[in-house]
C-alpha positions as a Markdown table, in Angstrom:
| # | Residue | x | y | z |
|---|---|---|---|---|
| 1 | Met | -55.6 | -35.7 | 217.7 |
| 2 | Thr | -57.0 | -33.3 | 216.1 |
| 3 | Lys | -58.9 | -30.4 | 216.9 |
| 4 | Cys | -61.5 | -28.5 | 214.5 |
| 5 | Ser | -60.2 | -25.7 | 212.5 |
| 6 | Ile | -64.4 | -23.9 | 213.6 |
| 7 | Cys | -64.9 | -25.4 | 217.2 |
| 8 | Gly | -62.2 | -27.0 | 218.7 |
| 9 | Asn | -63.6 | -30.1 | 219.8 |
| 10 | Lys | -61.0 | -32.8 | 219.3 |
| 11 | Ile | -61.3 | -35.3 | 216.4 |
| 12 | Ala | -61.4 | -39.3 | 216.9 |
| 13 | Glu | -58.8 | -40.4 | 215.1 |
| 14 | Leu | -59.6 | -44.3 | 212.9 |
| 15 | Phe | -56.9 | -46.7 | 212.1 |
| 16 | Leu | -53.8 | -45.5 | 210.7 |
| 17 | Glu | -54.4 | -42.3 | 212.1 |
| 18 | Lys | -57.0 | -41.4 | 209.8 |
| 19 | Ile | -59.1 | -38.5 | 211.1 |
| 20 | Lys | -62.8 | -38.8 | 212.1 |
| 21 | Gly | -64.4 | -36.4 | 210.1 |
| 22 | Thr | -63.0 | -34.3 | 206.4 |
| 23 | Val | -60.4 | -31.9 | 205.7 |
| 24 | Val | -61.1 | -28.7 | 203.6 |
| 25 | Lys | -58.2 | -26.4 | 201.6 |
| 26 | Lys | -58.7 | -23.1 | 200.6 |
| 27 | Ala | -57.9 | -22.3 | 196.9 |
| 28 | Gly | -54.8 | -21.4 | 195.6 |
| 29 | Ser | -53.5 | -22.5 | 199.2 |
| 30 | Ser | -52.0 | -26.1 | 200.7 |
| 31 | Lys | -52.7 | -25.5 | 204.2 |
| 32 | Gln | -55.6 | -27.8 | 205.1 |
| 33 | Tyr | -58.3 | -27.6 | 208.1 |
| 34 | Pro | -59.6 | -30.6 | 209.5 |
| 35 | Val | -63.3 | -30.4 | 210.6 |
| 36 | Cys | -65.7 | -32.1 | 212.8 |
| 37 | Phe | -69.5 | -34.2 | 211.6 |
| 38 | Glu | -71.0 | -31.8 | 214.2 |
| 39 | Cys | -69.2 | -29.3 | 211.9 |
| 40 | Gln | -69.9 | -30.2 | 208.7 |
| 41 | Lys | -74.0 | -30.9 | 210.0 |
| 42 | Lys | -74.2 | -27.1 | 210.5 |
| 43 | Phe | -72.4 | -25.9 | 207.3 |
| 44 | Pro | -73.5 | -28.1 | 204.9 |
| 45 | Asn | -71.5 | -26.1 | 202.1 |
| 46 | Lys | -67.8 | -26.1 | 201.5 |
| 47 | Glu | -68.1 | -22.4 | 201.4 |
| 48 | Glu | -70.2 | -21.4 | 204.7 |
| 49 | Leu | -67.1 | -23.7 | 206.6 |
| 50 | Leu | -64.1 | -21.8 | 205.2 |
| 51 | Lys | -66.5 | -18.9 | 205.7 |
| 52 | Lys | -66.0 | -19.7 | 209.6 |
| 53 | Ile | -62.2 | -20.8 | 210.0 |
C-alpha cells in the first residue's frame, strides 16, 4: 500500500498496482509524491500541493 505524502492515509491500489489518486513531481527533481483524492480536493492546484509536502 502506498501512503499519501501530505496526510499519511493509505491510498488504494487498482489493477497492476496503479494507485487511486495522483502523483506529483517537483520541477527539476525525479522524486514523485503520491497524493490521495481528499488532499487533491483541499489543494486544487499543483503549487499548493507541493507547498504542503
